[in-house]
C-alpha positions in Angstrom: -29.4 49.2 65.8 -29.4 53.0 65.7 -31.8 54.5 63.2 -28.9 56.3 61.4 -27.0 53.0 61.0 -30.1 51.4 59.5 -30.5 54.2 57.0 -26.8 54.0 56.1 -27.3 50.4 54.9 -29.7 51.8 52.2 -27.8 55.0 51.4 -25.9 55.5 48.1 -22.6 57.3 48.6 -19.2 57.4 46.9 -17.9 54.4 49.0 -20.7 52.2 47.8 -20.1 53.2 44.2 -16.4 52.4 44.6 -17.2 49.0 46.0 -19.6 48.4 43.1 -17.0 49.3 40.6 -14.4 47.1 42.2 -16.9 44.2 42.3 -17.6 44.7 38.6 -13.9 44.2 37.9 -13.8 41.2 40.1 -16.7 39.7 38.2 -14.8 40.0 35.0 -11.6 38.5 36.5 -13.6 35.6 38.0 -15.1 34.8 34.6 -11.6 34.6 33.1 -10.6 32.4 36.1 -13.6 30.1 35.4 -12.5 29.8 31.8 -9.0 28.8 32.8 -10.3 26.3 35.4 -12.5 24.5 32.9 -9.7 24.3 30.3 -7.3 23.1 33.0 -9.7 20.2 33.7 -9.9 19.4 30.0 -6.1 19.6 29.7 -5.5 17.2 32.5 -8.2 14.9 31.4 -6.5 14.5 28.0 -3.1 14.2 29.7 -4.0 11.5 32.2 -6.4 9.4 30.1 -5.2 10.0 26.5 -1.5 11.1 27.0 -2.0 14.1 24.8 -1.5 17.8 25.3 -4.9 19.2 24.4 -7.7 21.1 26.0 -10.4 19.6 23.7 -13.5 18.3 25.5 -13.2 14.5 25.7 -14.9 12.0 28.0 -12.5 9.9 30.1 -14.8 7.0 29.4 -13.4 6.8 25.9 -9.9 5.9 27.2 -8.0 2.8 26.1 -5.9 2.3 29.2 -7.7 -0.9 30.3 -7.0 -1.8 33.9 -4.3 0.8 34.1 -7.2 3.4 34.4 -7.4 2.4 38.1 -4.0 3.9 38.8 -4.8 7.3 37.2 -6.8 8.8 40.2 -4.1 7.5 42.5 -1.4 9.4 40.6 -3.6 12.5 40.6 -4.1 12.2 44.3 -0.4 11.8 45.0 0.4 14.9 42.9 -2.2 17.0 44.8 -0.8 15.7 48.1 2.7 17.0 47.1 1.2 20.4 46.1 -0.6 20.6 49.5 2.5 19.6 51.4 5.0 21.9 49.7 2.6 24.6 48.3 -0.3 25.5 50.5 -2.5 23.5 52.9 -5.4 25.8 52.1 -6.0 23.9 48.8 -7.3 20.9 50.7 -11.0 20.4 51.1 -14.0 21.2 49.0 -13.7 24.9 48.7 -16.8 26.3 50.3 -16.0 25.4 53.9 -12.5 27.0 53.4 -14.0 30.2 52.1 -16.3 30.3 55.1 -13.3 29.7 57.4 -11.4 32.6 55.7 -14.4 34.9 56.4 -14.9 33.9 60.0 -11.3 33.4 61.2 -8.9 35.2 58.9 -10.7 38.5 58.3 -11.5 37.5 54.7 -7.9 37.4 53.8 -6.5 34.8 51.4 -3.0 34.3 50.1 -1.9 34.5 46.4 -0.9 30.9 46.6 -4.5 29.9 46.9 -5.5 31.8 43.7 -2.8 29.9 41.8 -2.6 26.4 43.4 -6.4 25.8 44.0 -7.4 25.8 40.3 -4.2 23.9 39.4 -4.8 21.2 42.0 -8.6 21.1 41.2 -7.8 20.6 37.5 -5.5 17.7 38.4 -8.1 16.2 40.8 -11.0 16.3 38.4 -8.9 15.6 35.3 -7.5 12.5 36.8 -10.9 11.1 37.6 -11.5 12.3 41.1 -15.2 12.4 42.2 -15.3 16.2 42.4 -17.0 19.1 40.7 -16.0 22.6 39.8 -18.3 24.5 42.2 -16.0 24.3 45.3 -12.8 25.1 43.4 -14.2 28.1 41.6 -15.8 29.5 44.7 -12.4 29.2 46.5 -10.4 30.6 43.6 -12.8 33.5 42.9 -13.0 34.3 46.6 -9.2 34.4 46.7 -9.2 36.9 43.8 -11.8 39.1 45.5 -9.9 39.0 48.7 -6.5 39.8 47.1 -8.0 42.8 45.3 -9.7 43.9 48.5 -6.3 43.9 50.3 -5.0 46.5 47.9 -7.5 49.0 49.1 -8.0 50.7 52.5 -11.4 49.1 53.3 -13.0 47.6 56.3 -13.1 43.9 57.0 -16.8 43.8 56.2 -16.1 45.3 52.8 -13.3 42.9 52.1 -15.7 40.1 52.9 -18.1 41.5 50.4 -15.4 41.5 47.7 -14.4 37.9 48.6 -18.0 36.8 48.3 -18.4 38.8 45.0 -15.5 36.9 43.5 -16.7 33.5 44.7 -20.2 33.7 43.4 -19.2 35.5 40.2 -17.0 32.5 39.5 -19.9 30.2 40.2 -22.0 32.2 37.8 -19.4 32.0 35.1 -19.1 28.2 35.4 -22.7 27.2 35.7 -24.5 30.2 34.2 -26.7 30.7 37.4 -26.5 34.3 38.6 -29.7 34.2 40.7 -28.7 30.9 42.4 -25.2 32.4 43.0 -26.6 35.5 44.8 -28.9 33.3 46.9 -25.9 31.1 47.8 -24.0 34.2 48.8 -26.7 35.3 51.2 -27.3 31.9 52.7 -23.7 30.7 53.1 -21.1 33.5 52.8 -22.5 36.9 53.6 -24.4 36.0 56.8 -26.5 39.1 56.3 -29.0 40.8 53.9 -27.8 44.4 53.7 -28.0 46.3 50.4 -24.4 47.7 50.9 -23.0 44.1 50.8 -25.6 42.6 48.5 -25.4 45.2 45.7 -21.7 44.6 44.9 -22.2 40.9 44.9 -25.2 41.1 42.6 -23.2 43.4 40.2 -20.3 40.9 40.1 -22.7 38.1 39.2 -24.3 40.3 36.5 -20.9 41.0 35.0 -20.0 37.3 35.0 -23.4 36.4 33.5 -22.9 38.9 30.6 -19.2 38.0 30.1 -19.8 34.2 30.2 -20.9 33.8 26.6 -17.8 35.7 25.4 -15.5 33.0 26.8 -17.6 30.0 27.5 -20.6 28.4 25.8 -23.8 30.4 26.2 -25.9 27.3 26.8 -26.3 25.4 30.1 -23.2 23.5 31.5 -25.2 20.3 31.6 -27.7 20.3 28.6 -30.5 17.8 28.9 -32.4 16.1 26.1 -36.0 16.2 27.3 -39.0 14.4 25.7 -42.5 15.8 25.6 -43.9 16.2 29.1 -47.3 14.7 30.0 -49.5 14.9 33.1 -48.0 11.8 34.7 -44.5 13.3 34.3 -45.6 16.5 36.0 -47.2 14.6 38.8 -44.0 12.6 39.4 -42.1 15.8 39.6 -44.5 17.1 42.2 -44.2 13.9 44.3 -40.4 14.1 44.0 -40.4 17.7 45.1 -42.6 17.1 48.1 -40.6 14.0 49.2 -37.3 15.9 48.9 -38.6 18.8 50.9 -39.9 16.5 53.6 -36.6 14.6 53.8 -34.6 17.7 53.9 
């Protein structure tokens, strides 16, 4: 790499400031999207398992459907199949591989259909009892928002990738409340690089999502744990589990 190109990665100019400002907006929009996704999941959970129109947080385990509960995930899967068939095939899959595919093969461009149909289909899939989580859908949906906003500006493909990643990990931050883990995920799986010019907008989007999360969602952890007093034996077991997990990985 030429010495001037290396310095440019660390330089602050008007283009970097503009990218940072756009990323901040994307962080806010991804937070709103995360809020809508979680409420869609609650809505479809109530609709499928309790036959009520509500977005209240209820566990599907409290349903009174009896053996009919076996049919609920099947109905959800059939609906999603119709959406994929007549809407967009890009809603299929987990979400993270599809985001990587868009970066590598489609110049970080996503269609508006993905931003609408992915959270809808994910809400149906999870709400009908499918064995899925919100991480893939929000990464795909937030990435679509970042990509669509990037397509409105005259920017390079690398900058559009940065905005896609900013939307994806900002959505993850909003859902799980994990801005640091989201930035590390971006570096490891989506950015494929560690340059300040791409990392700074992503970090700003995560920071905005982290600050905006308590305004729309609960400020606490997504999965709160009730922990008992920890003793030496508990700490030792955690160390053993960590070493074993690292060796197996």
